[in-house]
N, CA and C of each residue as an Amber inpcrd file, in Angstrom:
protein
   489
  92.0150000 132.0330000  81.8440000  91.3910000 130.3510000  82.2810000
  92.6800000 129.5900000  82.1890000  92.8450000 128.7270000  82.8220000
  93.7960000 127.4260000  82.8360000  92.9150000 126.1040000  82.4750000
  93.8720000 126.1580000  81.9140000  93.6030000 124.5610000  80.7100000
  94.3410000 123.6260000  81.5980000  93.5340000 122.6830000  81.2970000
  93.6360000 121.0710000  82.0390000  93.6610000 120.4700000  80.3200000
  94.2810000 119.6920000  80.4210000  94.2380000 118.6180000  79.3720000
  94.5520000 117.0770000  79.3500000  94.0200000 116.1700000  79.1900000
  93.6610000 114.5370000  79.3830000  94.4700000 114.3930000  77.8580000
  95.6290000 113.4850000  78.8310000  95.9130000 111.8490000  77.8160000
  95.9920000 111.1330000  77.9830000  94.8390000 110.4360000  76.9160000
  93.7170000 109.0100000  78.0590000  94.8010000 108.0680000  76.6420000
  95.6380000 106.8900000  76.6610000  95.4250000 105.4380000  76.6960000
  93.9990000 105.1640000  76.8240000  94.4470000 104.0840000  74.8450000
  93.4420000 103.7930000  74.5460000  94.0410000 102.8960000  74.3160000
  93.6930000 101.1290000  74.4970000  93.6460000 100.1350000  74.3860000
  93.0610000  99.0420000  73.7440000  93.2560000  98.7870000  72.4410000
  92.5070000  97.4740000  72.2420000  92.5010000  95.8790000  72.8330000
  93.3900000  95.9550000  73.1230000  93.5050000  94.4790000  73.7240000
  92.8960000  94.7710000  75.1420000  91.3660000  93.8380000  75.2480000
  90.4230000  93.6440000  76.0270000  91.0280000  92.8640000  77.2010000
  91.9660000  92.0690000  77.1460000  92.8340000  91.8720000  78.5250000
  93.6460000  92.2590000  78.8720000  93.4010000  93.6240000  79.0380000
  93.9760000  94.3500000  79.7700000  93.2750000  94.4420000  81.2990000
  94.0780000  95.1740000  82.4330000  93.0780000  95.0200000  83.6020000
  92.7680000  96.3300000  84.2490000  92.8120000  97.5460000  83.2940000
  92.0860000  98.6780000  83.1520000  89.9170000  97.9820000  83.4280000
  89.6620000  98.8710000  84.2480000  88.6390000  98.7760000  85.0740000
  87.6320000  97.0410000  85.0120000  88.6800000  96.1260000  85.2400000
  88.4600000  94.8930000  86.3090000  87.9970000  95.0380000  87.1640000
  87.5840000  93.7520000  88.1930000  86.8630000  93.7010000  89.1520000
  88.0080000  93.9580000  90.3330000  88.2860000  94.8190000  91.2500000
  88.9690000  95.2390000  92.5960000  90.2900000  96.5590000  92.1510000
  89.9370000  96.9060000  90.6840000  90.7740000  97.2200000  90.4280000
  90.1870000  99.5070000  90.8930000  91.4160000  99.7500000  91.6320000
  91.1690000 100.8500000  92.0460000  92.3660000 102.2580000  91.6600000
  91.3950000 102.9620000  91.0460000  91.8790000 104.4040000  90.4910000
  92.9110000 105.4340000  90.8330000  93.8810000 105.3550000  90.9920000
  95.0730000 105.8920000  91.1730000  95.8280000 107.2340000  90.7760000
  95.4200000 108.0920000  91.4310000  95.9960000 109.6690000  90.1480000
  97.4540000 109.8590000  91.7140000  98.3800000 110.5720000  90.9480000
  99.4260000 110.7880000  91.7470000 100.2410000 111.9780000  91.2710000
 100.1800000 112.8470000  92.6100000 100.9360000 114.3720000  91.8500000
 102.4800000 114.3850000  91.7140000 102.8190000 114.8210000  90.3310000
 104.4620000 115.2060000  89.3880000 104.1920000 116.0470000  88.7730000
 105.6140000 116.8990000  89.0780000 106.0600000 117.5050000  88.2290000
 107.0340000 117.1190000  86.7720000 107.6120000 115.2330000  87.0110000
 108.6610000 114.8540000  86.0520000 107.6910000 113.8380000  84.9940000
 106.1320000 112.9800000  86.4280000 105.9370000 112.0500000  85.8040000
 106.7030000 110.7260000  85.6750000 107.4370000 111.3510000  86.7840000
 108.1910000 110.1880000  87.4290000 108.3650000 109.5820000  88.9020000
 108.1100000 110.7160000  89.6670000 107.7040000 110.2280000  90.6620000
 106.8460000 111.3560000  91.9290000 106.1000000 110.6540000  92.6830000
 105.3470000 111.4580000  93.7820000 106.1330000 112.2440000  93.7300000
 105.9210000 113.7780000  93.7910000 107.1750000 114.9920000  94.2020000
 106.1930000 116.5140000  93.8730000 105.1700000 116.4280000  93.8280000
 104.3270000 117.5280000  94.2160000 103.4970000 117.6060000  95.0370000
 102.7870000 119.2620000  95.0860000 101.7040000 119.5130000  96.4410000
 100.5760000 119.5160000  95.2450000  99.1150000 119.1060000  95.6780000
  98.3980000 119.0210000  95.0840000  97.9900000 120.0860000  94.1410000
  98.0010000 121.6680000  95.0030000  97.7010000 123.0790000  94.3870000
  99.0020000 123.0170000  93.1800000 100.3280000 122.7290000  94.1710000
 100.8120000 123.1730000  92.1290000 102.1730000 122.1610000  91.6370000
 101.1880000 120.8210000  91.1290000 101.7510000 119.7490000  90.3900000
 101.1720000 120.7110000  88.9430000 101.3770000 119.9890000  88.4590000
 101.9960000 120.4950000  87.3440000 100.9490000 119.0150000  85.7450000
 101.2100000 117.4460000  86.5030000 100.7890000 116.9000000  86.3320000
 100.1570000 115.7590000  87.3170000  99.1020000 115.0190000  86.6840000
  98.3420000 114.3250000  87.0630000  98.5040000 112.7850000  86.8820000
  99.5270000 111.4900000  86.5020000  99.5150000 109.8380000  86.5420000
  98.0330000 109.8490000  86.9330000  97.3440000 108.8950000  86.3740000
  96.4140000 107.9320000  86.2260000  96.3190000 106.8720000  86.2560000
  96.3310000 105.3460000  86.8090000  96.5650000 104.0550000  87.0800000
  95.3890000 103.5500000  87.6570000  94.8670000 102.6330000  86.9770000
  94.1800000 101.4930000  87.2060000  94.9180000 100.4470000  88.0520000
  94.9400000 100.5240000  89.4220000  95.8800000  98.9110000  90.2030000
  95.3380000  97.8770000  90.6120000  95.4350000  96.7620000  90.0220000
  94.6250000  95.3860000  90.9260000  95.7580000  94.8200000  91.3730000
  95.3670000  93.6810000  92.4280000  96.2460000  93.2870000  93.1600000
  97.5470000  91.9840000  92.2320000  97.5640000  92.2360000  90.7740000
  97.8420000  91.9010000  90.0250000  99.4900000  92.7350000  89.6550000
  98.9840000  93.6560000  89.4630000  99.8690000  94.8550000  88.4450000
  98.8460000  96.6050000  88.5460000  99.2570000  96.6690000  87.4090000
  98.6350000  97.9560000  86.8400000  99.0960000  99.0760000  85.4690000
  98.0570000  99.3930000  85.7160000  97.7380000  99.3940000  83.8910000
  97.6660000 101.4270000  84.1160000  98.0900000 102.7040000  83.2610000
  98.5240000 103.8740000  83.2440000  97.4650000 104.1040000  82.3480000
  96.3700000 105.1060000  83.3110000  95.3000000 105.1250000  81.9590000
  95.1890000 106.6920000  81.1500000  95.6000000 107.3990000  81.9400000
  96.1060000 109.0170000  81.5790000  96.5630000 109.6190000  81.9520000
  97.3370000 110.6220000  80.6450000  97.8130000 111.6430000  82.3890000
  97.1560000 113.2160000  81.7910000  96.8700000 113.4730000  83.4730000
  96.3890000 115.3750000  82.8590000  96.9280000 116.8920000  83.0460000
  97.7300000 117.4000000  82.4150000  98.4750000 117.9660000  82.6860000
  97.7210000 120.1410000  83.4540000  98.9760000 120.4300000  83.7830000
  97.3130000 121.6370000  84.0990000  98.3230000 123.0260000  84.0780000
  98.2730000 123.9900000  83.5440000  98.2320000 125.1500000  82.8740000
  98.6370000 125.7660000  84.0120000  97.5430000 125.7450000  84.9700000
  97.8480000 127.3420000  86.0990000  97.7160000 126.5040000  87.2820000
  99.0730000 126.4080000  87.7250000  99.5870000 126.1040000  88.8220000
  99.1970000 126.9260000  90.0390000  99.6090000 127.0950000  91.7080000
 100.1300000 127.5850000  92.7080000 101.6200000 127.0860000  92.9820000
 102.6150000 128.1030000  93.8360000 103.9340000 127.6150000  94.1740000
 103.9360000 126.2800000  95.1870000 104.7630000 126.3350000  95.8020000
 105.4640000 125.2020000  96.1130000 104.6730000 125.4210000  97.7760000
 104.8430000 126.7100000  98.1710000 104.3370000 127.4050000  99.3200000
 102.8340000 127.2630000  99.2280000 102.1200000 126.7130000  98.6720000
 100.7760000 127.4350000  98.7360000 100.4400000 128.9220000  98.4120000
 101.1230000 129.3130000  97.7550000 100.8890000 130.7350000  97.6280000
  99.7510000 131.0710000  96.1090000  98.4210000 131.5610000  96.2120000
  97.6780000 131.7390000  94.8800000  97.7940000 133.1140000  94.2080000
  97.3310000 133.3140000  93.6970000  97.4270000 134.9560000  92.6720000
  96.5130000 135.2070000  93.2340000  95.9070000 136.4790000  93.3820000
  94.8050000 136.6060000  94.3530000  93.9380000 137.4620000  93.1830000
  94.0270000 136.8700000  92.1720000  93.0040000 138.0090000  90.7880000
  91.5620000 137.0770000  90.6070000  91.3720000 135.8460000  91.7760000
  90.1390000 135.5100000  92.3380000  89.9120000 133.6400000  91.6880000
  90.8760000 133.4790000  90.5910000  90.3190000 132.5170000  89.7010000
  90.8700000 131.6280000  90.8520000  89.6960000 130.2730000  90.2960000
  90.0160000 129.0450000  91.0170000  90.3590000 128.1090000  90.5610000
  91.8500000 128.0370000  90.8410000  92.4480000 126.6600000  90.2660000
  92.4210000 125.3690000  90.6570000  91.7010000 125.5420000  91.8090000
  91.8000000 123.6720000  91.9040000  90.3810000 123.0220000  91.9170000
  88.8590000 123.6980000  91.9850000  87.8550000 122.8700000  91.7520000
  88.2120000 122.5700000  89.4100000  88.6110000 122.6870000  88.9270000
  89.1230000 122.5390000  87.5770000  89.8410000 121.3700000  87.7020000
  91.0370000 121.1600000  88.7210000  91.9260000 119.9990000  89.1730000
  91.1580000 118.8680000  89.7930000  90.4280000 119.3270000  90.6640000
  88.8480000 118.0460000  91.2660000  88.3740000 117.4540000  90.3410000
  87.5720000 118.6080000  89.3850000  86.9170000 118.0220000  87.9120000
  88.0490000 116.7410000  87.0130000  88.8870000 117.3880000  87.3830000
  89.4390000 116.5540000  85.9160000  90.0010000 115.3190000  86.6390000
  89.9320000 115.1510000  87.8370000  90.3440000 114.4330000  88.4400000
  88.8650000 113.1720000  88.6840000  88.4580000 113.3150000  89.1280000
  86.4640000 112.5930000  89.2990000  86.6800000 111.4630000  88.5140000
  86.5660000 110.5140000  89.3830000  86.9180000 108.5370000  88.4260000
  87.8620000 108.6820000  89.3860000  88.4140000 109.0070000  89.8250000
  89.8070000 107.8790000  90.4010000  88.7900000 108.2800000  92.1050000
  90.1040000 106.6210000  92.2900000  89.2400000 106.3000000  94.5630000
  90.0880000 106.8220000  95.2240000  91.7830000 107.1350000  94.9880000
  92.3390000 107.6570000  95.5940000  93.7690000 108.3040000  94.7320000
  94.2690000 109.8340000  95.7000000  94.8940000 111.0730000  95.0210000
  95.9630000 110.8680000  96.2110000  96.8670000 110.7870000  95.4970000
  98.9730000 110.7250000  96.4080000  99.6890000 112.1080000  96.0850000
  99.7610000 112.5750000  96.7460000 100.5040000 114.5020000  97.0210000
 101.1170000 114.0700000  98.2690000 102.5050000 115.4060000  97.8920000
 102.9940000 115.4700000  98.9660000 102.3460000 116.2210000 100.3800000
 101.6700000 117.0330000  99.4660000 100.9590000 118.2350000 100.6020000
  99.4790000 118.4720000  99.7210000  98.3710000 119.1800000 100.9570000
  97.6100000 119.2330000  99.8290000  96.7230000 120.2050000 101.8740000
  96.6630000 121.1540000 101.3560000  95.5620000 122.6310000 101.9880000
  94.4820000 122.1860000 102.0410000  93.1230000 122.1920000 103.4700000
  92.1450000 122.0010000 103.8840000  91.1380000 122.3510000 102.4220000
  91.5430000 123.2970000 102.6480000  90.2600000 123.5940000 101.1280000
  90.2610000 122.7180000  99.8430000  91.5050000 122.4390000  99.5940000
  91.4710000 121.4710000  98.1430000  91.3470000 120.2630000  98.5310000
  91.5350000 119.5760000 100.2090000  90.9470000 118.4200000 100.4710000
  90.0800000 117.8680000 100.6450000  89.4090000 119.1640000 100.7870000
  87.5750000 118.9880000 101.3110000  87.3470000 118.7980000  99.9980000
  87.2340000 119.3850000  98.8650000  87.1390000 119.8870000  97.7180000
  87.6470000 118.0030000  97.2270000  88.0350000 117.7060000  97.4220000
  88.2960000 116.2120000  96.5930000  88.0890000 115.4730000  97.0650000
  87.8480000 115.5890000  99.1390000  86.9360000 114.1660000  99.3500000
  85.7950000 114.3630000  98.8360000  85.0690000 115.5870000  98.8710000
  83.6210000 115.8740000  98.0710000  83.6990000 115.1870000  97.4360000
  84.2860000 115.0450000  96.0150000  84.5740000 114.6130000  94.7400000
  84.7960000 113.3000000  95.1870000  84.8500000 112.1960000  96.9120000
  84.2920000 110.8990000  96.6590000  85.9660000 110.3610000  96.2430000
  87.3610000 111.1770000  96.1060000  88.6070000 111.0300000  96.0540000
  88.5270000 110.7850000  97.6440000  89.8450000 109.5610000  98.0110000
  90.4510000 109.7880000  99.0270000  91.6290000 110.2190000  99.0610000
  92.0670000 111.8120000  99.5040000  93.5930000 112.5630000  99.8120000
  94.7790000 111.6260000 100.4190000  95.6470000 111.3650000  99.8540000
  97.0440000 110.4360000 100.6820000  98.5040000 111.0590000 100.3760000
  98.5070000 111.9000000 101.5860000 100.0230000 112.7930000 102.0620000
 101.2140000 111.6530000 101.7660000 102.1350000 111.2350000 100.9460000
 103.4090000 111.3130000 101.7370000 103.8900000 111.6160000 101.0180000
 105.4610000 111.7670000 101.3390000 107.1700000 112.4080000 101.2350000
 106.8730000 111.4980000  99.3950000 107.6810000 112.0180000  99.2790000
 108.5290000 112.2470000  97.6250000 109.0140000 110.5690000  97.2540000
 108.6650000 109.8590000  96.5490000 109.3240000 108.7490000  95.9240000
 108.9930000 108.0060000  95.0190000 109.4190000 107.5610000  93.8360000
 109.5050000 106.6740000  92.4140000 108.1840000 106.5080000  92.4570000
 107.1500000 106.9480000  91.7710000 106.0710000 106.5780000  90.9670000
 105.7590000 104.9310000  91.1620000 106.5730000 103.8740000  90.5070000
 106.5500000 102.5850000  90.4480000 106.6580000 102.5280000  92.3770000
 107.1150000 103.0260000  92.8970000 106.8640000 102.3460000  94.7230000
 105.4160000 103.1010000  94.9350000 105.0600000 103.7920000  94.6760000
 103.9230000 103.8290000  95.1990000 102.8830000 102.9990000  94.6640000
 102.8800000 102.5840000  93.4440000 101.9230000 101.7820000  92.8860000
 102.6510000 100.4990000  93.8580000 103.2480000 100.1850000  93.4170000
 103.6300000  99.0720000  94.2460000 102.8480000  98.7090000  95.5190000
 103.2840000  99.7720000  96.3580000 102.2310000  99.5870000  97.5990000
 101.1430000  99.3980000  97.1800000 101.0440000 100.5250000  96.6330000
  99.0810000 100.0270000  96.5170000  98.4690000  98.5260000  95.8960000
  98.9850000  98.5020000  95.3700000  99.1760000  96.3620000  94.4550000
  99.2890000  96.0470000  95.8270000 100.1340000  96.2950000  96.6590000
 100.0260000  95.1920000  97.8770000  99.3760000  94.7320000  98.6490000
  98.6410000  95.7720000  98.8550000  97.0680000  96.4360000 100.3970000
  95.8100000  95.8300000  99.0990000  96.1970000  95.4390000  98.0000000
  94.9140000  95.3450000  96.9690000  95.3430000  93.4150000  97.3800000
  96.4710000  93.3360000  97.1550000  96.5260000  91.8420000  97.4760000
  96.5240000  90.9100000  98.5600000  96.7100000  92.0870000  99.1800000
  96.4160000  91.1120000 101.0850000  95.0250000  91.6210000 101.1800000
  95.6480000  91.7320000 102.6700000  93.8890000  92.2370000 103.3880000
  94.0600000  94.2620000 103.7480000  93.2840000  94.1340000 103.0030000
  93.1640000  95.7130000 102.1810000  93.1870000  96.6880000 103.9620000
  93.8490000  97.5850000 104.2180000  93.4660000  97.9420000 105.7260000
  92.1580000  98.9870000 105.9090000  91.5400000  99.3050000 106.3410000
  90.2250000  99.6200000 107.1470000  90.2290000 100.6800000 106.3030000
  91.1520000 101.2350000 106.2940000  90.6700000 102.7710000 105.2560000
  90.4580000 102.6460000 103.5930000  91.3110000 101.7600000 103.3850000
  91.0710000 101.1170000 101.7370000  89.2150000 100.4450000 101.4710000
  89.1210000  99.8770000 102.2330000  88.2090000  99.1070000 102.3630000
  87.6050000 100.0000000 102.5020000  87.0250000 100.6840000 103.6690000
  86.2390000 101.9820000 103.0520000  85.6200000 102.8940000 101.5620000
  86.7970000 102.9390000 101.2220000  87.3220000 103.6970000  99.6880000
  86.9010000 102.5560000  98.7210000  86.8110000 101.3830000  98.9760000
  86.9600000 100.5910000  97.4330000  85.2830000 100.2780000  97.6850000
  84.2750000 100.0410000  99.2140000  83.0960000 100.5670000  98.9070000
  82.0540000 101.4400000  98.0180000  82.9260000 102.7620000  99.1270000
  82.2420000 103.5480000  98.5640000  82.1270000 103.4150000  97.5740000
  83.7150000 103.1870000  96.4800000  83.2740000 103.4850000  95.4360000
  82.4560000 102.0200000  94.1170000  81.8730000 101.7540000  94.8430000
  81.6590000  99.8740000  94.7130000  81.9520000  99.3000000  93.5760000
  83.3940000  99.2430000  94.2630000  84.8370000  98.6220000  93.1010000
  85.2400000  97.6700000  94.2690000  85.0890000  96.1450000  94.1540000
  84.5490000  95.2520000  94.6320000  85.7760000  94.2460000  94.4120000
  86.4690000  93.6310000  95.9580000  87.2820000  93.0210000  95.6480000
  87.3280000  91.1870000  95.7790000  88.6550000  90.5220000  95.4830000
  88.4810000  89.2810000  95.7600000  88.9870000  88.8210000  96.9000000
  88.7480000  89.5150000  97.9640000  89.5400000  89.6360000  99.6680000
  88.3470000  88.8420000 100.3310000  87.6710000  88.2690000 100.9720000
  86.7880000  88.2260000 101.6430000  86.9220000  89.1090000 102.7310000
  85.3600000  89.8230000 103.4870000  85.8480000  90.8710000 104.1120000
  85.3430000  90.5260000 105.4450000  85.8730000  90.5450000 107.1000000
  85.6380000  90.2910000 108.2140000  83.5040000  90.3140000 108.4600000
  83.7800000  88.6560000 108.9380000  82.5730000  88.8220000 109.6000000
  82.6730000  88.7350000 110.9720000  80.9660000  88.9460000 111.2490000
  81.2290000  89.2830000 112.9190000  80.7690000  87.6620000 113.5090000
  81.1000000  86.5470000 114.4450000  80.4910000  85.1220000 115.1390000
  79.3710000  85.3630000 114.9350000  78.4360000  86.5830000 115.7780000
  77.5270000  86.5080000 116.0930000  76.8360000  86.5450000 114.9950000
  76.7740000  86.7900000 114.1670000  75.1510000  86.5460000 112.8090000
  75.2440000  85.6790000 112.3590000
């Protein structure tokens, strides 16, 4: 049986941006908690942040004991390693990882999490890129993710002149 553990930060400061309007919850697949550097199936950790146009706040770190290797090879014992990870990530809007297989991506999307494959880079670079997208006019795919998640943004949506 695989173990999933969550370390959640509880901030007593009510002015913290977590959970504020326009925040998007982002999970980043990592092996070292410093960079986006893991495939979804082989990630030992997922760092989770709430990102707004003004900045980001670390929400929790999810650690996984039972992972596949970097080539995506799974043990043949029949144990499902993906579903516990997806369940632990519920509530996230975006998932950044180096790679994700088709069956895993399908489970992530079914949980209303948008997977994004990116090259390895520091976590701060991923968060800053997300913050900049939220601060400007978010691209259509991100507006759709935010709308489906019920996350309001401060930016006006585009309106058809015929309406």
